[in-house]
C-alpha positions as CSV (number, residue, x, y, z in Angstrom):
1,X,246.4,-78.1,48.4
2,X,246.5,-79.9,45.1
3,X,249.0,-81.8,43.5
4,X,249.2,-83.7,40.6
5,X,251.6,-84.6,37.3
6,X,251.4,-81.9,34.2
7,X,250.1,-83.8,31.1
8,X,252.8,-85.1,28.6
9,X,252.8,-87.7,25.9
10,X,256.8,-87.8,25.8
11,X,258.5,-88.9,28.8
12,X,261.5,-86.6,30.1
13,X,259.7,-83.5,28.5
14,X,261.7,-80.9,30.2
15,X,265.2,-82.1,28.7
16,X,264.2,-81.7,25.5
17,X,263.1,-78.0,26.1
18,X,265.8,-77.0,28.0
19,X,268.0,-78.4,25.2
20,X,266.2,-78.9,21.6
21,X,262.9,-76.6,22.0
22,X,265.0,-72.9,21.1
23,X,267.6,-72.2,19.2
24,X,268.8,-69.9,21.7
25,X,268.1,-70.0,25.8
26,X,267.8,-66.0,26.0
27,X,264.3,-66.6,24.0
28,X,262.7,-67.4,27.4
29,X,262.5,-63.8,28.0
30,X,260.9,-62.7,24.7
31,X,258.5,-65.6,25.3
32,X,257.0,-64.6,28.7
33,X,256.8,-60.9,27.8
34,X,254.9,-62.4,25.2
35,X,252.7,-63.6,27.3
36,X,252.4,-61.1,29.4
37,X,251.5,-59.1,26.3
38,X,248.8,-60.8,25.2
39,X,247.1,-61.4,28.5
40,X,246.9,-57.7,28.8
41,X,245.7,-57.4,24.6
42,X,243.1,-60.5,25.8
43,X,242.1,-58.0,28.9
44,X,241.5,-54.7,26.1
45,X,239.5,-57.2,24.3
46,X,237.3,-58.2,26.4
47,X,236.7,-54.6,27.8
48,X,236.0,-53.2,24.7
49,X,233.6,-56.2,24.2
50,X,231.8,-55.2,27.5
51,X,232.9,-57.9,29.4
52,X,235.3,-56.4,31.3
53,X,234.4,-53.1,33.0
54,X,237.8,-52.1,34.8
55,X,240.4,-49.8,34.1
56,X,242.4,-51.0,30.6
57,X,244.1,-47.5,29.4
58,X,247.5,-48.3,31.8
59,X,248.3,-51.5,31.3
60,X,251.8,-52.1,31.8
61,X,254.5,-55.4,32.1
62,X,257.1,-55.3,34.8
63,X,260.1,-57.3,35.0
64,X,262.0,-57.2,38.2
65,X,265.6,-58.7,39.0
66,X,266.6,-59.6,42.2
67,X,270.3,-60.4,42.0
68,X,270.8,-61.6,45.1
69,X,268.4,-64.2,45.1
70,X,268.6,-64.7,42.0
71,X,264.9,-64.4,41.0
72,X,263.5,-63.0,38.0
73,X,260.1,-61.9,37.7
74,X,257.6,-61.1,35.0
75,X,254.3,-59.4,36.2
76,X,251.1,-58.4,34.4
77,X,248.0,-56.8,34.7
78,X,246.0,-58.7,32.1
79,X,243.3,-61.7,32.1
80,X,244.6,-63.8,34.6
81,X,243.9,-67.4,35.2
82,X,241.6,-69.2,37.4
83,X,242.4,-72.9,38.4
84,X,240.4,-74.5,35.9
85,X,242.3,-72.4,33.5
86,X,245.7,-73.3,34.4
87,X,245.2,-77.2,34.7
88,X,243.8,-76.7,31.4
89,X,246.8,-74.3,29.9
90,X,249.8,-75.1,31.8
91,X,249.5,-78.5,33.1
92,X,248.5,-79.4,29.5
93,X,251.7,-78.9,27.5
94,X,250.8,-77.2,24.1
95,X,247.3,-76.9,24.5
96,X,247.6,-72.8,23.6
97,X,244.8,-70.3,25.4
98,X,245.9,-68.3,21.9
99,X,244.3,-70.4,19.9
100,X,241.0,-70.7,21.8
101,X,240.7,-67.1,22.3
102,X,241.5,-66.1,18.8
103,X,238.8,-68.4,17.5
104,X,236.1,-66.9,19.8
105,X,237.3,-63.0,19.5
106,X,238.6,-63.7,15.6
107,X,236.6,-60.2,14.9
108,X,237.6,-58.4,17.8
109,X,241.0,-59.1,19.0
110,X,244.2,-57.6,19.6
111,X,247.3,-58.7,18.3
112,X,247.6,-61.7,19.9
113,X,251.3,-63.5,19.6
114,X,251.2,-66.9,21.2
115,X,250.4,-69.7,19.2
116,X,252.0,-72.8,20.2
117,X,251.5,-73.1,24.0
118,X,255.0,-74.3,24.5
119,X,256.1,-70.0,25.1
120,X,255.3,-70.6,29.2
121,X,257.2,-73.8,29.1
122,X,261.0,-72.0,27.6
123,X,261.3,-70.9,31.6
124,X,262.4,-74.2,32.4
125,X,265.8,-73.6,29.8
126,X,267.1,-71.2,32.9
127,X,265.4,-71.9,35.9
128,X,265.4,-74.8,38.2
129,X,262.3,-73.5,39.8
130,X,259.0,-71.8,38.5
131,X,256.2,-70.2,40.4
132,X,253.5,-69.0,38.8
133,X,250.8,-66.5,40.7
134,X,247.9,-65.7,38.8
135,X,244.4,-64.5,39.5
136,X,241.4,-63.9,36.9
137,X,239.7,-60.9,35.6
138,X,236.7,-62.9,36.6
139,X,234.6,-61.7,39.3
140,X,234.4,-63.7,42.0
141,X,237.8,-65.2,41.2
142,X,240.4,-66.8,43.4
143,X,244.2,-66.5,43.1
144,X,246.7,-69.1,42.8
145,X,249.9,-70.1,43.0
146,X,251.4,-72.9,40.6
147,X,255.0,-74.1,41.6
148,X,257.3,-76.7,39.6
149,X,260.9,-77.5,40.0
150,X,261.4,-79.0,36.8
151,X,260.3,-82.3,36.7
152,X,256.6,-83.6,35.9
153,X,255.6,-83.0,39.3
154,X,253.6,-79.7,40.3
155,X,252.0,-78.0,42.9
156,X,248.9,-75.9,43.3
157,X,247.5,-74.0,46.5
158,X,246.1,-70.6,46.9
159,X,247.4,-67.6,47.0
160,X,247.7,-63.8,48.2
161,X,247.1,-61.0,45.3
162,X,245.0,-58.4,45.3
163,X,244.5,-57.6,41.1
164,X,244.2,-59.3,38.4
165,X,246.9,-60.7,36.2
166,X,249.8,-63.2,36.4
167,X,253.1,-63.1,38.1
168,X,256.0,-65.6,37.0
169,X,258.7,-66.2,39.1
170,X,262.2,-67.9,37.9
171,X,264.5,-68.7,39.9
172,X,267.3,-68.7,38.0
173,X,270.1,-71.7,37.5
174,X,273.8,-71.8,38.3
175,X,274.3,-72.8,35.0
176,X,272.1,-69.7,33.8
177,X,273.1,-67.2,35.9
178,X,274.3,-64.6,33.5
179,X,270.3,-64.0,33.4
180,X,270.6,-62.7,36.7
181,X,272.5,-60.0,35.6
182,X,271.1,-56.1,35.3
183,X,272.9,-55.2,31.9
184,X,272.0,-58.5,30.1
185,X,268.1,-58.9,31.2
186,X,268.1,-54.9,30.1
187,X,270.3,-56.2,26.4
188,X,267.8,-59.0,25.8
189,X,264.5,-56.3,26.7
190,X,265.9,-53.6,24.3
191,X,266.5,-56.3,21.9
192,X,263.2,-58.4,21.6
193,X,260.8,-56.1,23.3
194,X,261.7,-52.7,22.1
195,X,258.5,-52.3,20.4
196,X,256.0,-54.3,22.1
197,X,252.2,-52.7,22.2
198,X,252.2,-53.1,26.3
199,X,254.2,-50.8,28.0
200,X,256.8,-53.0,29.5
201,X,259.2,-51.4,32.6
202,X,262.4,-52.7,33.8
203,X,263.7,-51.1,37.2
204,X,264.2,-47.1,37.5
205,X,265.4,-44.6,34.9
206,X,268.9,-42.9,36.0
207,X,270.5,-39.6,36.7
208,X,273.8,-38.4,37.2
209,X,274.4,-37.3,41.1
210,X,277.3,-36.7,42.7
211,X,279.9,-38.0,40.5
212,X,277.7,-41.4,39.5
213,X,274.4,-42.6,38.4
214,X,271.5,-43.0,40.7
215,X,268.0,-44.2,40.6
216,X,265.3,-42.1,40.4
217,X,262.0,-42.7,41.0
218,X,260.4,-42.9,38.1
219,X,260.1,-45.9,36.3
220,X,262.5,-47.1,33.2
221,X,260.0,-47.8,29.9
222,X,261.7,-50.2,27.7
223,X,259.8,-49.6,24.3
224,X,257.9,-47.6,22.0
225,X,254.1,-49.4,21.6
226,X,253.3,-47.3,18.7
227,X,256.2,-47.6,16.7
228,X,256.3,-45.6,12.7
229,X,255.7,-48.6,11.1
230,X,252.0,-49.4,13.0
231,X,251.0,-45.9,12.1
232,X,249.4,-45.1,8.6
233,X,251.6,-43.3,6.0
234,X,248.7,-40.2,5.8
235,X,249.4,-39.8,9.4
236,X,253.7,-39.7,9.4
237,X,255.4,-36.4,8.2
238,X,259.6,-37.0,6.6
239,X,261.0,-36.3,9.6
240,X,259.1,-39.0,11.6
241,X,260.6,-41.5,9.3
242,X,264.0,-40.1,9.7
243,X,263.2,-40.6,13.4
244,X,262.1,-43.5,14.0
245,X,265.2,-44.9,11.5
246,X,267.4,-43.0,14.0
247,X,265.9,-45.0,17.0
248,X,266.6,-48.2,14.8
249,X,270.3,-47.2,14.2
250,X,271.5,-44.6,16.4
251,X,274.9,-44.3,14.9
252,X,273.6,-44.5,11.1
253,X,273.6,-41.7,8.7
254,X,270.6,-40.8,7.5
255,X,268.9,-42.6,4.8
256,X,268.3,-42.0,1.2
257,X,264.8,-43.2,0.9
258,X,262.3,-44.7,2.7
259,X,258.9,-47.4,1.4
260,X,256.2,-47.7,4.1
261,X,254.9,-51.3,3.3
262,X,250.7,-51.1,4.6
263,X,249.4,-54.6,3.0
264,X,246.1,-56.2,4.0
265,X,245.0,-58.3,1.3
266,X,246.0,-61.4,0.6
267,X,247.9,-61.3,3.7
268,X,248.7,-59.1,6.3
269,X,252.3,-57.0,5.9
270,X,253.7,-53.7,7.5
271,X,256.9,-52.3,8.1
272,X,259.6,-49.6,6.7
273,X,262.0,-49.9,4.4
274,X,265.2,-47.9,4.1
275,X,268.1,-47.4,1.5
276,X,271.2,-46.5,3.3
277,X,274.0,-44.3,2.1
278,X,276.8,-46.4,1.4
279,X,280.1,-45.0,1.1
280,X,281.5,-48.0,-0.3
281,X,280.9,-51.2,-2.0
282,X,283.0,-52.6,0.5
283,X,280.8,-51.7,3.0
284,X,277.8,-53.7,2.4
285,X,276.1,-55.4,5.4
286,X,273.2,-57.9,5.2
287,X,271.2,-58.1,8.3
288,X,269.9,-55.0,8.7
289,X,266.3,-55.7,8.2
290,X,264.6,-56.9,11.8
291,X,261.6,-59.0,11.4
292,X,258.3,-59.0,13.7
293,X,255.2,-61.0,14.6
294,X,253.2,-58.5,16.3
295,X,255.7,-56.5,17.4
296,X,257.8,-58.9,18.5
297,X,261.1,-59.3,17.5
298,X,261.8,-62.7,15.6
299,X,265.3,-62.6,13.7
300,X,267.2,-60.1,11.5
301,X,267.9,-63.1,9.0
302,X,265.4,-62.7,6.7
303,X,266.1,-64.3,3.4
304,X,263.4,-66.2,1.9
305,X,260.8,-63.2,3.0
306,X,262.5,-60.6,1.1
307,X,264.5,-60.7,-1.7
308,X,267.7,-61.2,-2.1
309,X,269.1,-58.0,-3.1
310,X,267.0,-56.5,-0.7
311,X,268.6,-57.6,2.2
312,X,271.1,-54.8,1.4
313,X,268.3,-52.3,2.7
314,X,267.0,-51.4,6.6
315,X,264.2,-51.4,8.4
316,X,261.5,-53.3,9.8
317,X,258.8,-56.0,8.9
318,X,256.1,-57.0,10.3
319,X,253.5,-59.4,9.5
320,X,251.7,-62.2,11.8
321,X,251.1,-64.1,8.5
322,X,254.6,-65.3,8.3
323,X,255.0,-68.9,9.1
324,X,257.2,-69.7,12.3
325,X,258.4,-72.8,14.3
326,X,257.9,-72.9,17.8
327,X,260.7,-70.7,18.7
328,X,259.8,-68.2,15.8
329,X,263.2,-68.1,15.0
330,X,263.2,-69.6,11.8
331,X,261.3,-69.3,8.5
332,X,259.2,-72.5,7.7
333,X,258.8,-73.3,3.8
334,X,255.5,-71.8,2.7
335,X,253.6,-69.9,-0.5
336,X,252.7,-67.1,1.8
337,X,256.5,-66.4,2.3
338,X,257.0,-66.4,-1.3
339,X,254.0,-64.1,-2.4
340,X,255.4,-61.7,0.3
341,X,258.6,-61.9,-1.0
342,X,257.0,-60.9,-4.4
343,X,255.1,-58.0,-3.1
344,X,257.7,-55.8,-1.2
345,X,259.8,-56.0,-4.7
346,X,256.8,-55.0,-6.7
347,X,256.2,-52.4,-3.8
348,X,260.1,-51.0,-4.1
349,X,260.0,-51.0,-7.5
350,X,257.1,-48.7,-7.7
351,X,258.2,-46.2,-4.8
352,X,261.5,-46.0,-7.0
353,X,259.5,-45.2,-10.2
354,X,257.4,-42.7,-8.0
355,X,260.3,-40.9,-6.8
356,X,262.4,-41.1,-10.2
357,X,258.7,-39.9,-12.1
358,X,258.0,-36.9,-9.3
359,X,261.6,-36.0,-8.0
360,X,263.8,-37.0,-10.7
361,X,266.7,-34.5,-9.8
362,X,266.8,-35.7,-6.5
363,X,267.0,-39.4,-7.7
364,X,270.0,-38.6,-9.6
365,X,271.6,-37.0,-7.1
366,X,271.5,-40.2,-4.8
367,X,271.8,-42.0,-7.6
368,X,275.5,-43.4,-6.9
369,X,274.4,-44.5,-3.6
370,X,271.3,-46.4,-4.9
371,X,272.8,-47.8,-8.4
372,X,274.1,-51.0,-5.8
373,X,270.5,-51.6,-4.5
374,X,269.0,-51.8,-8.3
375,X,271.4,-53.5,-9.7
376,X,271.7,-56.5,-7.8
377,X,267.9,-56.3,-7.8
378,X,268.2,-56.2,-12.0
379,X,271.0,-59.2,-11.8
380,X,269.2,-61.4,-9.6
381,X,265.4,-60.5,-10.1
382,X,263.7,-60.7,-13.6
383,X,260.6,-58.9,-12.8
384,X,262.6,-56.5,-10.7
385,X,264.4,-55.9,-14.1
386,X,261.7,-55.1,-15.9
387,X,260.2,-53.0,-14.1
388,X,263.8,-51.1,-13.0
389,X,264.7,-50.8,-16.7
390,X,262.1,-47.2,-15.8
391,X,264.2,-45.9,-13.7
392,X,267.6,-47.0,-14.2
393,X,270.0,-44.5,-15.0
394,X,273.3,-44.3,-17.0
395,X,275.9,-41.5,-15.9
396,X,278.2,-40.4,-18.4
397,X,281.6,-39.0,-17.8
398,X,280.3,-35.4,-18.0
399,X,278.3,-36.7,-15.1
400,X,274.9,-36.4,-16.6
401,X,272.1,-38.9,-16.4
402,X,270.2,-41.2,-19.0
403,X,267.3,-43.7,-18.7
404,X,268.5,-46.5,-20.5
405,X,265.8,-45.7,-23.3
406,X,267.4,-42.1,-23.5
407,X,270.8,-43.3,-23.7
408,X,270.1,-45.3,-26.6
409,X,268.4,-42.2,-28.3
410,X,271.2,-40.5,-27.8
411,X,273.9,-42.5,-29.3
412,X,272.3,-44.5,-32.2
413,X,273.3,-42.7,-34.7
414,X,277.0,-42.1,-34.1
415,X,277.7,-45.4,-32.1
416,X,276.2,-47.9,-34.2
417,X,279.5,-50.2,-36.1
418,X,279.6,-51.9,-39.6
419,X,277.4,-54.7,-38.8
420,X,274.7,-52.1,-36.9
421,X,275.1,-52.6,-33.7
422,X,275.2,-50.0,-31.4
423,X,278.2,-50.1,-29.1
424,X,278.1,-48.6,-25.1
425,X,281.3,-47.2,-24.3
426,X,282.5,-47.2,-20.9
427,X,284.6,-46.4,-18.1
428,X,285.9,-47.7,-15.2
429,X,288.5,-45.2,-13.9
430,X,288.1,-41.8,-15.7
431,X,291.3,-40.8,-14.8
432,X,293.6,-43.9,-15.6
433,X,291.9,-44.0,-18.7
434,X,291.9,-40.5,-19.6
435,X,293.7,-41.2,-22.8
436,X,291.3,-43.5,-24.4
437,X,288.0,-41.4,-22.9
438,X,289.8,-38.2,-25.1
439,X,290.3,-40.5,-27.9
440,X,286.4,-41.3,-28.2
441,X,285.4,-38.1,-27.5
442,X,287.5,-36.5,-30.7
443,X,285.2,-39.2,-32.5
444,X,282.4,-37.2,-31.1
445,X,281.3,-40.7,-29.3
446,X,280.1,-40.4,-25.5
447,X,281.0,-42.6,-22.5
448,X,279.8,-44.0,-19.9
449,X,281.0,-44.5,-16.5
450,X,280.1,-48.2,-14.9
451,X,283.0,-48.2,-11.5
452,X,280.6,-50.0,-10.0
453,X,281.4,-53.4,-7.9
454,X,278.6,-55.1,-9.7
455,X,278.7,-53.4,-13.5
456,X,280.6,-56.6,-15.1
457,X,277.7,-58.8,-14.1
458,X,275.1,-55.9,-15.0
459,X,276.5,-55.5,-18.6
460,X,276.2,-59.2,-19.6
461,X,273.2,-59.0,-18.1
462,X,272.1,-56.0,-20.0
463,X,273.5,-57.3,-23.5
464,X,271.4,-60.5,-23.4
465,X,268.5,-57.9,-23.5
466,X,269.2,-55.2,-25.4
467,X,268.6,-55.5,-28.8
468,X,271.4,-55.2,-31.4
469,X,273.7,-53.8,-29.0
470,X,277.1,-54.3,-27.2
471,X,279.5,-52.9,-24.3
472,X,283.3,-52.1,-25.0
473,X,285.4,-50.7,-22.1
474,X,287.3,-47.5,-23.8
475,X,290.4,-49.2,-23.4
476,X,290.1,-52.2,-24.7
477,X,291.2,-51.4,-28.1
478,X,292.1,-48.9,-30.2
479,X,289.0,-46.1,-30.6
480,X,288.8,-47.4,-34.7
481,X,288.3,-50.8,-33.9
482,X,286.1,-50.3,-30.8
483,X,283.4,-49.0,-33.5
484,X,284.8,-49.9,-36.4
485,X,282.7,-47.9,-39.6
486,X,284.2,-49.9,-42.4
487,X,286.3,-53.0,-43.6
488,X,289.6,-53.8,-42.0
489,X,292.3,-51.3,-43.5
490,X,295.0,-52.4,-45.4
491,X,298.7,-52.2,-43.1
492,X,301.1,-50.3,-44.7
493,X,303.9,-52.8,-43.8
494,X,304.5,-56.0,-44.9
495,X,304.7,-59.1,-43.1
496,X,308.8,-59.2,-42.7
497,X,308.6,-55.6,-41.6
498,X,306.2,-56.5,-39.3
499,X,308.5,-60.0,-37.7
500,X,311.3,-57.6,-37.9
501,X,309.3,-55.0,-35.0
502,X,307.4,-57.6,-33.4
503,X,310.0,-59.1,-30.7
504,X,311.8,-55.1,-30.8
505,X,309.0,-53.8,-29.1
506,X,308.1,-57.5,-27.2
507,X,311.3,-57.4,-25.8
508,X,310.7,-54.1,-23.8
509,X,308.4,-55.7,-21.3
510,X,309.3,-57.9,-18.1
511,X,306.5,-60.0,-18.3
512,X,306.5,-60.4,-22.5
513,X,304.2,-63.8,-22.4
514,X,301.8,-61.5,-21.2
515,X,302.1,-58.9,-23.8
516,X,300.9,-59.6,-27.6
517,X,302.5,-57.1,-30.3
518,X,300.0,-56.1,-33.2
519,X,299.8,-53.1,-35.7
520,X,297.2,-50.7,-36.6
521,X,297.4,-48.0,-39.0
522,X,296.2,-44.6,-37.1
523,X,296.8,-40.9,-37.6
524,X,299.8,-39.1,-37.0
525,X,298.2,-37.3,-34.3
526,X,297.6,-41.1,-32.1
527,X,299.9,-42.0,-29.9
528,X,302.4,-44.3,-31.3
529,X,302.3,-47.1,-29.1
530,X,299.0,-47.8,-26.6
531,X,298.4,-51.0,-24.4
532,X,294.9,-52.5,-24.5
533,X,293.1,-55.2,-22.9
534,X,290.6,-57.7,-24.0
535,X,286.9,-56.9,-23.2
536,X,286.2,-60.4,-23.2
537,X,288.6,-61.6,-20.9
538,X,289.0,-58.6,-18.8
539,X,285.0,-58.8,-18.3
540,X,285.5,-62.8,-17.7
541,X,288.4,-62.0,-14.8
542,X,286.2,-59.3,-13.4
543,X,283.2,-61.3,-13.0
544,X,285.2,-63.9,-11.4
545,X,286.7,-62.2,-8.8
546,X,283.1,-61.2,-7.8
547,X,282.4,-65.3,-7.2
548,X,280.4,-65.3,-10.8
549,X,281.4,-69.0,-11.0
550,X,284.5,-68.7,-13.6
551,X,287.1,-69.3,-11.4
552,X,288.9,-70.2,-14.4
553,X,289.5,-67.0,-16.1
554,X,289.9,-65.9,-12.2
555,X,293.3,-67.7,-12.3
556,X,294.5,-67.2,-15.5
557,X,297.4,-64.2,-16.0
558,X,296.6,-60.9,-17.0
559,X,296.7,-60.7,-21.0
560,X,297.5,-57.2,-23.3
561,X,297.9,-56.2,-26.6
562,X,300.5,-53.6,-27.3
563,X,299.1,-51.9,-30.4
564,X,302.1,-50.0,-32.7
565,X,301.3,-47.2,-34.7
566,X,302.3,-47.9,-38.1
567,X,301.8,-44.1,-39.3
568,X,303.2,-42.5,-36.4
569,X,306.9,-41.4,-37.4
570,X,308.7,-42.6,-34.2
571,X,307.3,-45.9,-35.1
572,X,308.6,-45.4,-38.6
573,X,312.3,-44.1,-37.5
574,X,312.0,-47.7,-35.2
575,X,311.5,-49.4,-38.1
576,X,314.6,-47.7,-39.8
577,X,317.1,-48.0,-37.2
578,X,316.2,-51.4,-36.8
579,X,316.6,-52.4,-40.6
580,X,320.0,-50.6,-40.7
581,X,321.3,-51.5,-37.6
582,X,320.0,-55.2,-37.2
583,X,318.4,-56.3,-40.4
584,X,322.4,-57.0,-42.1
585,X,322.8,-59.1,-39.1
586,X,319.5,-61.2,-39.9
587,X,320.4,-61.8,-43.8
588,X,321.6,-65.1,-43.7
589,X,319.0,-66.3,-40.9
590,X,316.1,-64.9,-43.2
591,X,317.8,-66.7,-46.1
592,X,317.9,-69.9,-44.0
593,X,314.6,-69.5,-42.9
594,X,313.2,-68.9,-46.2
595,X,315.5,-72.3,-48.1
596,X,313.8,-74.6,-44.9
597,X,310.2,-73.1,-45.4
598,X,310.5,-73.4,-48.8
599,X,311.3,-77.1,-48.6
600,X,308.9,-77.8,-46.1
601,X,306.0,-76.3,-48.4
602,X,307.0,-78.9,-51.0
603,X,306.7,-81.8,-48.5
604,X,303.4,-80.1,-47.4
605,X,302.3,-80.1,-51.2
606,X,303.0,-83.7,-52.4
607,X,301.0,-84.4,-49.1
608,X,298.1,-82.4,-48.8
609,X,295.2,-84.4,-49.9
610,X,296.6,-87.5,-48.1
611,X,295.0,-88.6,-44.6
612,X,297.8,-88.2,-41.6
613,X,298.3,-92.2,-41.5
614,X,298.9,-92.4,-45.4
615,X,301.5,-90.1,-45.2
616,X,305.1,-91.9,-45.3
617,X,307.1,-92.0,-41.9
618,X,309.7,-90.3,-43.8
619,X,308.0,-87.4,-44.5
620,X,306.8,-86.9,-41.2
621,X,310.3,-87.0,-39.9
622,X,312.0,-84.9,-42.4
623,X,308.8,-82.4,-41.3
624,X,309.3,-82.1,-37.8
625,X,312.6,-81.6,-38.7
626,X,312.2,-78.4,-40.8
627,X,309.8,-77.4,-37.9
628,X,312.5,-77.4,-35.6
629,X,314.9,-76.0,-37.6
630,X,313.1,-73.7,-38.6
631,X,311.9,-72.4,-35.0
632,X,315.8,-72.5,-34.0
633,X,316.3,-69.9,-36.6
634,X,313.1,-68.1,-35.7
635,X,314.5,-67.9,-31.6
636,X,318.1,-67.3,-32.5
637,X,316.5,-64.2,-35.2
638,X,313.8,-62.8,-32.2
639,X,316.7,-63.0,-29.8
640,X,319.4,-61.0,-31.7
641,X,316.2,-58.6,-32.3
642,X,315.5,-58.5,-28.5
643,X,318.9,-57.8,-27.8
644,X,318.4,-54.7,-30.1
645,X,315.3,-53.3,-29.0
646,X,316.3,-53.7,-24.8
647,X,318.8,-51.1,-25.7
648,X,317.1,-48.9,-28.5
649,X,316.3,-46.0,-26.3
650,X,313.4,-44.4,-28.3
651,X,311.4,-48.4,-28.5
652,X,312.1,-48.3,-24.3
653,X,310.9,-44.6,-24.2
654,X,307.7,-45.5,-26.0
655,X,306.3,-48.7,-24.7
656,X,307.0,-47.3,-21.0
657,X,305.2,-44.2,-22.0
658,X,302.3,-46.8,-22.9
659,X,302.9,-48.2,-19.6
660,X,302.8,-44.8,-17.8
661,X,299.5,-43.9,-19.5
662,X,298.1,-47.3,-18.4
663,X,299.3,-46.9,-14.8
664,X,301.4,-49.9,-15.3
665,X,304.7,-48.1,-14.9
666,X,306.1,-48.7,-11.1
667,X,309.1,-48.8,-8.8
668,X,312.6,-49.3,-10.6
669,X,311.3,-49.5,-14.5
670,X,309.5,-45.5,-13.3
671,X,313.1,-44.5,-12.3
672,X,314.8,-45.5,-15.2
673,X,312.2,-43.7,-17.3
674,X,312.7,-40.9,-15.4
675,X,316.5,-40.5,-15.9
676,X,316.4,-41.8,-19.8
677,X,313.6,-38.7,-20.2
678,X,315.9,-36.7,-19.1
679,X,318.7,-37.8,-20.7
680,X,316.6,-37.8,-24.2
681,X,315.5,-34.2,-23.5
C-alpha cells in the first residue's frame, strides 16, 4: 500500500476548489462524465491505430446512485490508468492527460474534451471522500484503488477490477445531499450530457404497471450520441431538422427556417440555428442558443460568440476553438470569438438571401415573424445592414411586399416633394389611422405598414442611408403638407380671424396645453378638423420608450396639432357665429390692445439701434408695463372666446369628431358626444 501527498503548489487547494474554481457546484457531474467520455474516446483512437485490440463499439458511461448510502458512481469502459499514470495525472493537480494525449495523437484523436486537468477535482465540491478504481487497457496492467478524503493525503492500493476503465465513487457530503437524489442527477445529466458522443446510462427505463411506474430491465439512455449538428447537411432532410428542434424545445412551435453551420477553417464551428416564431413583440426571449464544446453543454449565455441580434434565435453551436476558463462556463476575450461572431452573422445573411432568392413567396409569408430579427440586425450591425438590403421587405397597407430597391422605384415619381426628397409614408395602425391612409390613397400615394417594435429605430437608421429620402407617418400632418408639391398657399383667413378662432377651438380640449391650433386651406371634401402629431417629436418619444437613450423626450407630454380646414363650410359657419355673437363684445378690448401695441411698437422703434444696456430704464419699464397690459387684455379676450367655444355645440362636435377619428375620445367625453350627436340630428 502506497501513501503520499498530492503535488500542489498552493496551500489549502481543496477549499479553493470547493468555493472558487467552478461557478456552480453542479458542474462536477459534467466534468466527471466528460472525463469518462474522454477516456472512452481515447480508447477508440487507440483501437483505430491498432494499439488496442479489444471491443470499442459498445462503450458506455454508467452512472449509479445509492441514495441510502449517499454515494454516486461514474463508471467508464475507457482507457483506464496505471499506477504510474495515477501518480502523474491525479496526484499532480492541473497536469492534464488530455493535452499530452492530443499532442501525441493529434491526427487521429477523437474529440477530447478536457484541457485543464482540474475536472476530476471538482468531485470534492460535493464529496467529503472520493475513491477511484481504475485498470489500464495495457496488457498485464493491474487494477488499483486511489482514495482521498479532501485533504492533501491520499492512498493507493491494489484493487479488483475485471475490465479496463475507471470507476469514480463520490461520498456525498451532508451539505450537498441534493446530489444524492435521483431526480437531481437525472436533471443534471439531461442538461449537461444530453448530446455527449458516448452512450450515457443512468438507472432503468420505467413502465406503467398496476397503477404506478416500475423499473424495467432496460437501461435508461440519457443522450443522443449523434445529434443533428454533428451530421453533414447533405445527409439531413427537412424533417430531421424539425425533429431536432423538437428534441431541443419539446413544447415550442415549429420554427420558420434553419441554418446549418459547418466550418472547419479558419476555426472549427458546427451548429444549427433556428428562426423561431414570435407571436408578439413582448415574447422575445434570449438565452435560447445552447453552446457546446465537443458535444459537452457549456452555457446558454452566448453573448460575444453570437452577434447580439442573433441571440433571439434558437439552436446549438459547438466549437472546440472557443476559449473557455477552467470551468468551461465563461468566455474569455479572444480574437477567435470575434471571427466566429462575424462568420455567423455572414452565414445567417447568406442563408436568408438564398431563401429569399429561391423561395420568395414562402419568405414573404413568414416575413412578419422574421422582420424582428432582421431589423434588430440592421440597427446593430452595419455589415449585416449592407447584406440585408437585398432581402429586407417593406409591406404596404394592401399586403404587398417590396425590397428597398423595388419600393424606391414604385414611389419615386409620385411621392417626391418640392425639395426633391422621396417621402416614405407609413402607418403604425391601419385601423386607427384609416382616415389618413385614405387621404393618402386619394392622392395615389402608397402607404407602408411600420407597426413593429423596432420600426422607429429602423426608420431613423434608414433615413441616414437612403439618398434624398425621408419617412413621415401618415397622421403626422395633412396630406398636402406631408408631401408638399409647391410653395405654401396663402391662408384665406386674416390674422384677426385666426386670433378669434384659435381660442374657440382650443377651448374644446381638456388638456389644452397639449393642443396647438393651426389653420390650413384644404378642400371642402376634407375633414373640417384634423388632429395630427409631429413626426419628429413622436418618433423621439417612441425611441425613448424603446430605450433609445432619449429619456428627456420620453418624459415630455404628448403634443398635437389641431388642423382647422379654413375652406370647410362648417368652419366658416363657426367663424360667422363667433364674429356675430362674440366679436362685438371684443371691440373695446381689441381697440385697447391695438392702441397699446402701437405705443409698444413706437418705443421699440426709438430703441431699435440700441444695445439693451443703452436703452433708458424708463423705456424698459414702460415696455414691461405695456407688455403686461397687452397680455392681460389678450387673456381677458381669450377667456371670452374660450367660454363661447365651450358652449358652441358645433365647435365641440367638430373637435370631438377629430378626437374620435384618432381614437382619443373616451369615457365621459365620448358619452357626451353621443348625446350631442343625437340632439343635433
